[in-house]
BAVOMI-809363 format. One record per residue (C-alpha): residue number from 0; residue in one letter; x, y, z. Coordinates in steps of 0.25 Angstrom, whole numbers, plus 2048, in hexadecimal, padded with zeros to 3 digits. Layout:
BEGIN
NUM,A,X,Y,Z;
...
// end
This chain:
BEGIN
0,M,81E,7E8,7F9;
1,E,823,7E3,806;
2,L,81A,7E7,812;
3,A,827,7EA,81B;
4,D,82C,7F3,810;
5,Y,81F,7FB,80F;
6,L,81E,7FC,81E;
7,G,82D,801,81F;
8,V,832,7F6,828;
9,T,83B,7EA,826;
10,P,835,7DC,823;
11,R,83A,7D8,831;
12,T,833,7E4,838;
13,L,826,7E0,830;
14,A,828,7D2,835;
15,R,829,7D7,843;
16,R,81D,7E0,842;
17,K,815,7D4,83D;
18,K,81A,7CB,849;
19,M,816,7D6,852;
20,G,808,7D8,84B;
21,S,809,7E7,84A;
22,L,80F,7F2,841;
23,N,813,800,846;
24,Q,80B,80C,843;
25,Y,813,810,836;
26,E,813,802,831;
27,S,804,800,834;
28,E,801,80D,82C;
29,R,809,808,820;
30,I,802,7FA,820;
31,F,7F4,801,821;
32,R,7F8,80A,815;
33,L,7FC,7FE,80D;
34,A,7EF,7F6,811;
35,E,7E7,802,80D;
36,I,7EE,804,7FF;
37,Y,7ED,7F5,7FC;
38,G,7DE,7F5,800;
39,A,7DC,801,7F7;
40,A,7E3,7FA,7EB;
41,L,7DC,7ED,7EE;
42,H,7CF,7F5,7ED;
43,L,7D3,7FB,7E0;
44,F,7D5,7ED,7DA;
45,D,7C8,7E8,7E0;
46,G,7CF,7DF,7EA;
47,E,7D9,7D9,7E0;
48,N,7E4,7D6,7EA;
49,T,7EF,7D3,7DF;
50,D,7EB,7E0,7D7;
51,A,7EC,7E9,7E4;
52,R,7F9,7E3,7E8;
53,E,7FF,7E5,7DA;
54,C,7F9,7F3,7DA;
55,A,7FF,7F7,7E7;
56,A,80D,7F1,7E3;
57,F,80F,7F8,7D6;
58,P,814,806,7D2;
59,V,809,80F,7CF;
60,R,80B,81C,7C6;
61,G,801,824,7CF;
62,L,80A,822,7DB;
63,N,817,826,7D5;
64,D,81A,817,7D0;
65,K,819,812,7DE;
66,S,810,806,7E3;
67,L,804,809,7EB;
68,T,80B,803,7F7;
69,D,818,80B,7F5;
70,Y,810,818,7F3;
71,A,808,815,800;
72,R,813,815,809;
73,S,80F,822,80F;
74,E,801,827,812;
75,F,803,832,808;
76,G,806,827,7FD;
77,A,7FB,81E,802;
78,R,7F1,82A,800;
79,G,7F6,82B,7F1;
80,V,7F4,81C,7EF;
81,R,7E6,81C,7F5;
82,N,7E3,828,7EC;
83,L,7E9,821,7E0;
84,I,7E1,814,7E3;
85,G,7D4,81D,7E5;
86,R,7D6,823,7D7;
87,L,7D8,816,7D1;
88,E,7CC,810,7D7;
89,H,7C4,81C,7D1;
90,G,7CA,81B,7C4;
91,V,7D2,828,7C5;
92,F,7E0,824,7BE;
93,S,7EB,82E,7C1;
// end
């Protein structure tokens, strides 16, 4: 997944934001949500970076066959992803 796509901006806009050193509020909220989801996936896989990245990128049946990152594009979706990861951590498969 491309970061610019996730943030809803063009790669050129993302490069400009990087050069400026800041994102707007909307972009900041999305990047925070992405980091939170990735952190939860990383915790689920006991710090295994490769497993967490793969988990975040592949379609998941419990999320209507969307990846964690795609499903978490909204706050509502992010809550669903956090809920799913929490269930998996506690062995509740659904």
